C-alpha beads as a LAMMPS data file, in Angstrom:
LAMMPS data file: protein, C-alpha beads

243 atoms
242 bonds

1 atom types
1 bond types

-500.0 500.0 xlo xhi
-500.0 500.0 ylo yhi
-500.0 500.0 zlo zhi

Masses

1 110.0

Atoms # bond

1 1 1 447.857 -151.962 -480.692
2 1 1 448.041 -150.919 -477.048
3 1 1 449.267 -153.235 -474.297
4 1 1 448.864 -152.619 -470.592
5 1 1 448.156 -154.088 -467.160
6 1 1 445.121 -152.682 -465.380
7 1 1 445.412 -150.467 -462.318
8 1 1 444.087 -153.339 -460.213
9 1 1 446.960 -155.614 -461.290
10 1 1 449.556 -152.964 -460.448
11 1 1 447.853 -152.349 -457.106
12 1 1 447.723 -156.047 -456.197
13 1 1 451.333 -156.661 -457.255
14 1 1 453.431 -153.601 -456.331
15 1 1 456.717 -155.316 -457.228
16 1 1 455.547 -156.056 -460.777
17 1 1 458.099 -155.386 -463.521
18 1 1 457.147 -155.689 -467.198
19 1 1 459.036 -155.634 -470.478
20 1 1 457.292 -155.621 -473.866
21 1 1 458.639 -156.200 -477.378
22 1 1 457.170 -156.183 -480.878
23 1 1 459.031 -157.391 -483.966
24 1 1 458.106 -157.974 -487.603
25 1 1 459.926 -160.281 -489.988
26 1 1 460.526 -163.491 -488.038
27 1 1 460.265 -166.997 -489.487
28 1 1 461.491 -170.546 -488.937
29 1 1 464.564 -169.798 -491.036
30 1 1 467.124 -169.432 -488.265
31 1 1 469.535 -171.717 -486.432
32 1 1 469.235 -170.738 -482.784
33 1 1 470.615 -173.990 -481.389
34 1 1 473.968 -172.636 -480.149
35 1 1 472.349 -169.705 -478.343
36 1 1 469.638 -171.896 -476.838
37 1 1 472.362 -174.196 -475.548
38 1 1 474.216 -171.231 -474.042
39 1 1 471.204 -169.953 -472.109
40 1 1 470.049 -173.382 -470.950
41 1 1 473.589 -174.161 -469.763
42 1 1 473.433 -171.033 -467.627
43 1 1 470.183 -172.240 -466.103
44 1 1 471.521 -175.766 -465.548
45 1 1 474.534 -174.351 -463.710
46 1 1 472.209 -172.500 -461.362
47 1 1 470.000 -175.559 -460.920
48 1 1 473.074 -177.551 -459.890
49 1 1 473.300 -175.346 -456.802
50 1 1 469.596 -175.277 -455.907
51 1 1 466.259 -176.473 -457.341
52 1 1 464.033 -173.935 -459.049
53 1 1 461.673 -173.884 -456.059
54 1 1 464.333 -172.012 -454.088
55 1 1 464.957 -169.312 -456.698
56 1 1 463.805 -165.861 -455.470
57 1 1 462.189 -165.206 -458.863
58 1 1 460.103 -168.390 -458.606
59 1 1 459.260 -167.958 -454.911
60 1 1 457.869 -164.496 -455.678
61 1 1 455.544 -165.939 -458.332
62 1 1 454.454 -168.675 -455.932
63 1 1 453.496 -166.007 -453.414
64 1 1 451.642 -164.080 -456.121
65 1 1 449.732 -167.205 -457.162
66 1 1 448.856 -167.942 -453.528
67 1 1 447.470 -164.407 -453.146
68 1 1 445.304 -165.093 -456.206
69 1 1 443.885 -168.195 -454.504
70 1 1 445.873 -170.685 -456.596
71 1 1 447.897 -173.615 -455.248
72 1 1 451.466 -172.672 -456.275
73 1 1 452.631 -176.260 -456.784
74 1 1 449.540 -177.130 -458.826
75 1 1 449.647 -174.057 -461.045
76 1 1 453.199 -172.968 -461.739
77 1 1 454.357 -169.879 -463.586
78 1 1 455.781 -170.632 -467.034
79 1 1 459.420 -170.120 -466.054
80 1 1 459.127 -172.507 -463.109
81 1 1 457.558 -175.163 -465.340
82 1 1 460.370 -174.788 -467.870
83 1 1 463.060 -174.883 -465.180
84 1 1 461.485 -177.965 -463.642
85 1 1 461.447 -179.724 -467.003
86 1 1 465.038 -178.667 -467.697
87 1 1 466.180 -179.980 -464.305
88 1 1 464.494 -183.339 -464.882
89 1 1 465.232 -183.846 -468.582
90 1 1 468.333 -181.737 -469.169
91 1 1 466.821 -180.030 -472.207
92 1 1 463.832 -178.027 -473.397
93 1 1 461.402 -178.959 -476.187
94 1 1 461.979 -177.510 -479.642
95 1 1 458.898 -175.680 -480.922
96 1 1 459.863 -172.727 -483.152
97 1 1 463.157 -170.779 -483.249
98 1 1 461.620 -167.657 -481.673
99 1 1 459.863 -169.640 -478.961
100 1 1 462.962 -171.764 -478.351
101 1 1 465.062 -168.645 -477.831
102 1 1 462.531 -167.034 -475.524
103 1 1 462.135 -170.228 -473.498
104 1 1 465.903 -170.433 -473.113
105 1 1 466.086 -166.801 -472.009
106 1 1 463.212 -167.491 -469.614
107 1 1 465.127 -170.237 -467.808
108 1 1 468.372 -168.263 -467.891
109 1 1 466.735 -165.355 -466.044
110 1 1 464.083 -167.469 -464.239
111 1 1 461.191 -165.194 -465.251
112 1 1 458.154 -165.885 -467.464
113 1 1 458.395 -164.859 -471.122
114 1 1 455.193 -164.890 -473.185
115 1 1 455.515 -165.055 -476.990
116 1 1 452.376 -164.349 -479.036
117 1 1 451.694 -164.280 -482.754
118 1 1 450.738 -160.599 -482.994
119 1 1 448.494 -161.207 -486.005
120 1 1 446.321 -163.508 -483.886
121 1 1 445.585 -160.814 -481.305
122 1 1 442.609 -158.522 -481.966
123 1 1 443.206 -154.850 -481.217
124 1 1 443.192 -152.088 -480.438
125 1 1 443.856 -153.270 -476.849
126 1 1 445.557 -156.250 -475.246
127 1 1 445.180 -156.012 -471.495
128 1 1 446.352 -158.042 -468.517
129 1 1 443.292 -157.908 -466.274
130 1 1 440.918 -159.855 -464.097
131 1 1 438.605 -162.000 -466.188
132 1 1 434.864 -161.453 -466.321
133 1 1 434.340 -165.142 -467.040
134 1 1 432.968 -164.809 -470.567
135 1 1 436.353 -164.608 -472.328
136 1 1 437.200 -167.478 -474.684
137 1 1 440.469 -169.343 -474.250
138 1 1 441.654 -171.850 -476.863
139 1 1 443.693 -174.792 -475.605
140 1 1 446.596 -176.204 -477.624
141 1 1 444.317 -179.150 -478.393
142 1 1 441.732 -176.839 -479.945
143 1 1 439.228 -176.909 -477.094
144 1 1 437.553 -173.846 -475.608
145 1 1 437.699 -172.801 -471.964
146 1 1 436.511 -169.763 -470.036
147 1 1 438.766 -168.236 -467.377
148 1 1 437.112 -168.105 -463.988
149 1 1 435.773 -164.687 -462.975
150 1 1 438.576 -162.805 -461.258
151 1 1 441.329 -164.936 -462.811
152 1 1 444.169 -162.879 -464.276
153 1 1 444.352 -163.237 -468.053
154 1 1 445.594 -161.529 -471.206
155 1 1 442.384 -160.325 -472.890
156 1 1 442.136 -158.692 -476.310
157 1 1 439.416 -156.467 -477.773
158 1 1 437.499 -159.438 -479.162
159 1 1 437.197 -161.036 -475.735
160 1 1 439.794 -163.717 -476.411
161 1 1 441.885 -164.846 -473.468
162 1 1 445.481 -165.412 -474.506
163 1 1 446.547 -166.855 -471.153
164 1 1 445.176 -168.780 -468.203
165 1 1 446.135 -167.861 -464.648
166 1 1 448.334 -164.998 -465.819
167 1 1 451.760 -166.575 -466.378
168 1 1 450.668 -170.197 -466.019
169 1 1 449.582 -171.172 -469.550
170 1 1 449.371 -169.448 -472.934
171 1 1 446.663 -169.886 -475.575
172 1 1 446.848 -172.107 -478.609
173 1 1 445.030 -169.421 -480.607
174 1 1 447.986 -167.021 -480.586
175 1 1 450.746 -169.627 -480.469
176 1 1 453.728 -168.940 -482.731
177 1 1 453.937 -171.293 -485.720
178 1 1 454.880 -171.621 -489.388
179 1 1 452.535 -168.776 -490.322
180 1 1 454.018 -166.293 -487.856
181 1 1 455.804 -163.168 -489.097
182 1 1 455.031 -160.753 -486.238
183 1 1 455.609 -161.502 -482.574
184 1 1 454.665 -159.756 -479.370
185 1 1 456.778 -160.714 -476.355
186 1 1 456.145 -159.932 -472.686
187 1 1 458.594 -160.486 -469.829
188 1 1 457.196 -160.246 -466.291
189 1 1 458.664 -160.479 -462.795
190 1 1 457.350 -159.869 -459.281
191 1 1 460.488 -160.344 -457.155
192 1 1 462.631 -157.664 -455.543
193 1 1 465.039 -156.458 -458.223
194 1 1 462.686 -157.616 -460.947
195 1 1 463.019 -154.434 -462.977
196 1 1 466.720 -155.084 -463.529
197 1 1 466.097 -158.747 -464.385
198 1 1 463.343 -157.887 -466.856
199 1 1 465.492 -155.194 -468.497
200 1 1 468.343 -157.673 -469.020
201 1 1 466.066 -160.399 -470.361
202 1 1 464.308 -157.976 -472.699
203 1 1 467.613 -156.640 -473.992
204 1 1 468.821 -160.201 -474.585
205 1 1 465.720 -161.163 -476.564
206 1 1 465.896 -157.992 -478.667
207 1 1 469.551 -158.650 -479.472
208 1 1 468.891 -162.267 -480.451
209 1 1 465.996 -161.341 -482.731
210 1 1 468.136 -158.684 -484.396
211 1 1 471.058 -161.044 -484.929
212 1 1 469.055 -164.008 -486.227
213 1 1 466.341 -162.293 -488.271
214 1 1 467.813 -158.834 -488.974
215 1 1 464.733 -157.196 -487.464
216 1 1 464.541 -154.014 -485.394
217 1 1 462.311 -154.690 -482.397
218 1 1 460.343 -152.003 -480.613
219 1 1 460.702 -152.437 -476.852
220 1 1 459.654 -150.784 -473.627
221 1 1 459.932 -151.251 -469.893
222 1 1 456.582 -150.650 -468.231
223 1 1 456.342 -149.239 -464.735
224 1 1 453.616 -148.073 -462.378
225 1 1 454.069 -144.566 -463.807
226 1 1 454.403 -145.645 -467.484
227 1 1 452.007 -148.534 -467.873
228 1 1 451.231 -148.705 -471.581
229 1 1 453.136 -149.857 -474.668
230 1 1 451.817 -148.899 -478.102
231 1 1 453.160 -150.566 -481.211
232 1 1 452.375 -150.384 -484.913
233 1 1 452.080 -153.001 -487.631
234 1 1 454.926 -151.202 -489.360
235 1 1 458.267 -152.741 -488.256
236 1 1 460.099 -149.454 -487.779
237 1 1 457.239 -147.291 -486.525
238 1 1 457.749 -146.163 -482.969
239 1 1 460.867 -148.286 -482.619
240 1 1 462.895 -147.757 -479.479
241 1 1 466.182 -149.264 -478.500
242 1 1 466.063 -152.024 -475.924
243 1 1 466.709 -150.714 -472.418

Bonds

1 1 1 2
2 1 2 3
3 1 3 4
4 1 4 5
5 1 5 6
6 1 6 7
7 1 7 8
8 1 8 9
9 1 9 10
10 1 10 11
11 1 11 12
12 1 12 13
13 1 13 14
14 1 14 15
15 1 15 16
16 1 16 17
17 1 17 18
18 1 18 19
19 1 19 20
20 1 20 21
21 1 21 22
22 1 22 23
23 1 23 24
24 1 24 25
25 1 25 26
26 1 26 27
27 1 27 28
28 1 28 29
29 1 29 30
30 1 30 31
31 1 31 32
32 1 32 33
33 1 33 34
34 1 34 35
35 1 35 36
36 1 36 37
37 1 37 38
38 1 38 39
39 1 39 40
40 1 40 41
41 1 41 42
42 1 42 43
43 1 43 44
44 1 44 45
45 1 45 46
46 1 46 47
47 1 47 48
48 1 48 49
49 1 49 50
50 1 50 51
51 1 51 52
52 1 52 53
53 1 53 54
54 1 54 55
55 1 55 56
56 1 56 57
57 1 57 58
58 1 58 59
59 1 59 60
60 1 60 61
61 1 61 62
62 1 62 63
63 1 63 64
64 1 64 65
65 1 65 66
66 1 66 67
67 1 67 68
68 1 68 69
69 1 69 70
70 1 70 71
71 1 71 72
72 1 72 73
73 1 73 74
74 1 74 75
75 1 75 76
76 1 76 77
77 1 77 78
78 1 78 79
79 1 79 80
80 1 80 81
81 1 81 82
82 1 82 83
83 1 83 84
84 1 84 85
85 1 85 86
86 1 86 87
87 1 87 88
88 1 88 89
89 1 89 90
90 1 90 91
91 1 91 92
92 1 92 93
93 1 93 94
94 1 94 95
95 1 95 96
96 1 96 97
97 1 97 98
98 1 98 99
99 1 99 100
100 1 100 101
101 1 101 102
102 1 102 103
103 1 103 104
104 1 104 105
105 1 105 106
106 1 106 107
107 1 107 108
108 1 108 109
109 1 109 110
110 1 110 111
111 1 111 112
112 1 112 113
113 1 113 114
114 1 114 115
115 1 115 116
116 1 116 117
117 1 117 118
118 1 118 119
119 1 119 120
120 1 120 121
121 1 121 122
122 1 122 123
123 1 123 124
124 1 124 125
125 1 125 126
126 1 126 127
127 1 127 128
128 1 128 129
129 1 129 130
130 1 130 131
131 1 131 132
132 1 132 133
133 1 133 134
134 1 134 135
135 1 135 136
136 1 136 137
137 1 137 138
138 1 138 139
139 1 139 140
140 1 140 141
141 1 141 142
142 1 142 143
143 1 143 144
144 1 144 145
145 1 145 146
146 1 146 147
147 1 147 148
148 1 148 149
149 1 149 150
150 1 150 151
151 1 151 152
152 1 152 153
153 1 153 154
154 1 154 155
155 1 155 156
156 1 156 157
157 1 157 158
158 1 158 159
159 1 159 160
160 1 160 161
161 1 161 162
162 1 162 163
163 1 163 164
164 1 164 165
165 1 165 166
166 1 166 167
167 1 167 168
168 1 168 169
169 1 169 170
170 1 170 171
171 1 171 172
172 1 172 173
173 1 173 174
174 1 174 175
175 1 175 176
176 1 176 177
177 1 177 178
178 1 178 179
179 1 179 180
180 1 180 181
181 1 181 182
182 1 182 183
183 1 183 184
184 1 184 185
185 1 185 186
186 1 186 187
187 1 187 188
188 1 188 189
189 1 189 190
190 1 190 191
191 1 191 192
192 1 192 193
193 1 193 194
194 1 194 195
195 1 195 196
196 1 196 197
197 1 197 198
198 1 198 199
199 1 199 200
200 1 200 201
201 1 201 202
202 1 202 203
203 1 203 204
204 1 204 205
205 1 205 206
206 1 206 207
207 1 207 208
208 1 208 209
209 1 209 210
210 1 210 211
211 1 211 212
212 1 212 213
213 1 213 214
214 1 214 215
215 1 215 216
216 1 216 217
217 1 217 218
218 1 218 219
219 1 219 220
220 1 220 221
221 1 221 222
222 1 222 223
223 1 223 224
224 1 224 225
225 1 225 226
226 1 226 227
227 1 227 228
228 1 228 229
229 1 229 230
230 1 230 231
231 1 231 232
232 1 232 233
233 1 233 234
234 1 234 235
235 1 235 236
236 1 236 237
237 1 237 238
238 1 238 239
239 1 239 240
240 1 240 241
241 1 241 242
242 1 242 243
């Protein structure tokens, strides 16, 4: 499987920073509660000083959404939505240990983290690109939508859209659940200094997966000069240490 952002995405968002991770061997059999609490406490401490709408990481995504013609306070990036919920409710929803960890890391670093069931993505290519309008997106309620032409989405080789409005909403089709054994994780940022933030978040996720599931993730930082991540179904094939 190859993962990349198109040239047009890199051109439109020159500050884009991307981290990608693939791991095999995850399940629900892990107690991630203490680590989730640690990362959410870090986010709550930051929220005590300022609301998420003033975070540089969030403001950069709002500007990116505005450039895409979206109302930033109507369509929020995933990390802003999680931070907003955490500020209001003091906790995050429990979904699946891998998702719970990634959501907690997302609020700790204030950047979107996408977690997909890799077996629900059709290869050989998963691409972040502008939609044609004929891609099929499955809602969490089981309905079908079509991204608007020009909307940024995660599109696989079968024409499935695994996200709406880039980092706004993931697809129910590739959501992690009881059946999941392989995950593909993407961390994205568009603020100044985003490369360092993404590297830290990616390293944190890789470490947590290793500690809780004894897996060896393959990871990569993608840049404008190294834009593609290739991973195998084999858990140790092409494995690289987290940056």
